[in-house]
N, C-alpha and C positions, 0 to 999 in steps of 0.2 A: 498243610494250611495254604490257602490262596490269599494273596495280598493284592489289593487294588489301590494304587496311589492316584491322587488327583490334586488339583489346586494349583498346578503350575501355570505359567503364563509369561507375559512380557511386562516389565515394569521399568520405570526409570530409576537411576541410582538414587538411593535414599528412601525408596519406597518399601512396601511390605507385601508379603504374601504368606498365606497359611496353607501348608500342604497337609493333606489327610491321607491316611492309609487304613482302609477298612479290611478286616480279615474275615475269612469264612473257612469253615471246615475244622477249626480248632479255636481254642480260647487263647488269646494273646497273653493272658496273665501267666501262662505256663512257659513262656518263651522269653529269651533275651531279644529285644527289638531295637533296631537301630536304623539310622538313615545314612546312606552313602551317596556320593555324587561322582559323576564322571564328566569332565569337560573334554571337548574334542582334542584328540592327540595326547591325552593324559591318562594316567592310571586311575582306577577307582579310588576314591578318597573317603575316609571315615568322616562323618559330620557330627553325629550325636547318637547316643545310645544308652540304654540302661539294662543291666542284667536283671533277670527275674528276681534275684535275691537281694539286689541292692536297693538302698533308699535314696540314691542320688543318681544324677545323670552325668555322663561324661561327654565332654564337648571337645572338638578340635580347637586348637588355639586360634585358628583363623576365624572362628564364628563365635567364640565366647563373648558374652555380653550383648550379642545381636540376635542369636537364635535361641529358641526355647523349645525343648522337647516335652511333650506331655502325653498322658495316656488316659483314655476313658474306657475302662473295661466294661462298663455297662453298655457301651456301643461297640465294644470289641474293635476299637479304633485308636490309632496313635496320630499325633499331630507334630508338625514342625512349624512353629511361628518364626518367620524370618523378617527381621526389621533392619533398617539401615542397610539395605542391600547395595552391593557393589558390583561393578562389571565382572570382577573375578569370581563372583558367585554363580555366574552363568554355567549351567551344566544340566545334565539329566540327573534327577534325584530319584533314588531307589529306596524303598523301605524293605527291610529284611528282617527275618526272624530265624532264630537258631536255638537249639537245645544244648545244654552242657557247655556253654561258652565260658571259658575261663577269663580271668581279668586281663591277662596279657593278650588274649585273643579278640577282645571286643572290637578292636579297630582293624581286624584282619578279615578281608572278604570271605576267605575260605572257611571261616568259623560258622557261616550261616548257610543253612540248607534251603532256605525259602526266600525267593526274591520276587518283588512285584515287578510290574512292567516298566516302571519309570515314568516320570513326568518332567517335561522340559521347563526349565526356568531360564529366562533370558533377561539380563539386566543391561539396559542401555545407559551410556554415559551422557 
């Protein structure tokens, strides 16, 4: 599966952005899909994701209440709505997909075999 992320940009603190991740080559409904981010000098960090079999989304504590993960399988696309952005949200954001991801692995980068190219989000104070 190929993943194409878009929607990043530069925004002031308190602003909003919506990231999109369009898939091709496979149907996203067959995969666990998530968003990770990586800030300069830091490790990749889980942001939000949903396993194929789950009815709910998991979020990192740092984004709960501000970010919303959604899926539109008719468009084979997932989204990350980001509100109340903070400077510490600045990072490259990646959409990822994986098969057979277990609950304990949803936040682990190595659980995912497919990564998009990333989109830069910069939040200024």
